[in-house]
N, C-alpha and C positions, 0 to 999 in steps of 0.2 A: 505494500500500500506505499504510494508519496506521502509524500508530509502533506503538501495539498491537501486532504483526502482525507488523514488523520485529522488535518484541523479545520474544517468544517463535521466533521462527523462531532469530534469535542464540544463546539460552539455548538452547534442542535442538540442532542443531545445537553449541554447546560441552559442552555436556553428551552429545552421543554422543564426540567427541572426547577428551574426560575420560575417559570409560572406556576408550572405545580406547586413550591409550599409559598407564594403567593396568592393565589389561591386561596388555599388550607388556609395562611395566616388569614390573611380577611375574616372568613367565614367562623374561623377561633373569635379572631379576637372581636366581630361583629359580637355572637356569640355574647361576647365575656359584658362588652359595655351596653349592650341587653339587658342585661341579671345588673348591673352595679347601677342603670337607671331607675330600678326598679326600689331605691333604695331600702331594700327587704329585710325586715326584722327575723333575724332567725329562731326558730321555733323548735326546733331538734334536730342540731347535726352531730358530727364527732372527726373528728384531724385528717386529714388524709392521708389514704396511701401514699405511699415511697413508690418512686413509678422505679419496678423493677431495675431499667435498664440506664437511673437515672446517670452511671457517671460516662457510663457509649452516648449516646445522647448529648451529655455538656460540651465530651469530645470530638465528635461533628460536627457540635455549633463553633469549639475555636478555631479546626481544621480547617472549617467555612472559612471563618474568619480573620486567617492568615494567611488563606486563598485569594479571599474578596481584596486583602492588605495587597499584597504579592502586587497581582494582574492589574491590580486601581494604579501604584506606582509604575511599571510598566508598559508603558507606550502601546507595544504592538498584541497587549495580550487586556484592552478591556475592556473590550466586548464579554470573553470573558465573568465576569463582577458582578454583574448581576445575579444571574443563579446560586453562587457559593453566596451573596450579598443578604439573599431572601433562604438561603438554608441558614450562614450564621443566623440571623435578626429569628428564625422560627425556633433553634435549639437553644439561642441565649436568651432570649428576649420571653415567647410569647408562652414556649414549652412548662418551665419554673414559673412566670403568676399563674398560669390553669394550673399547677398542680398545690398548690398555695391553697383556690380557694372551697372554704369546708365544704365537703358533701350534705345530705339532706334535706329538708324538711324548712323552707320561707314562708312569711307572710302571704308573696304571692305565688308561690310557684315549690317545684324541688332541681336542686344541681343535682343531678346525676353525673356521670362518670364521668365527661365536659359536655354540657349542654344542664341552659336551665328551663326548664318548661311550668308553663302558667298551671295553675292548676286548670282554667275554664277549658285547657285544650288537652288535659286528660282522657283521652277515649274510652281507656280499662287498663288493668292495671290487673299485677296479680306474683305472689310470691311464692316463690323454687329455693322450696325448703330443702338442699342435699350441702354439701358439706359445708358451702356458705350458702348463706339467704340475701339472695337474691331478688328485687325485686325492681321488676320487669314492663314498665310502660309504655302502653300503644299510644302518641303522640292522635286526635283527631284528624282522620284523613292520611294518616300513611298506613304500611304497614308492615316498618321496620323498630322493635317497642327499643327504651335507652335503658341502661341499665343502672342500680345503684345496691352496689354492697350493702349490705347491713348489719352494725356486728351483732351476735349474739347479742349481746344489755340491752339493743336500743331492739327491739325485738316488738315486744310487744307497744312502745311507746312508739313506732313506725307504724306499726296498725292502725292505733288512733289518730294519729296524726295523720293518714292519708283520709280515714272515715269520716275525720271531721273540714275539712276543707276540698274535696272531690263528692260536691254534693246531687249528681244523676245515678238516679240508682244503675243506668245498663253500664256504667263506667264502673261496677263495681266487681267486676268476675271478664275474664282476659278469657278463660275456657284450655286453657292447658293442660 
């Protein structure tokens, strides 16, 4: 493969990576902003789980930031900066912020693993009682449920909070 062809492949790949991480970052950032705008008071929350690969993600972010800086200073590689900077911003900026949000029940809705769902948008819900207790929430008009890991010590309180805040009878059972 010629060096010119290799440069084209790398450039197109990093453009794709940049577009992907920009869109994912924007999506998660909008969810976080929407959650913060509610100014919701905590009803029942617990400490967030630590990301299992958080050091790996941090390392990816650092490597991406260093490469973005290097390519930004090297004038012949300026076109490579966007994808690497988007990855760095995602792994060093957005992931740590999202990992600090306390999952659980708030005044206006539920913060699941990575998304805030207002109570009035909950169509159906169910608890899966396996090795871990998982609350599945199905948003109205959607087919993919959102997950919330519930600590066993908070299981009863979580059921009560859900029954108190989700009013519609058809939202009571998911049917799993």
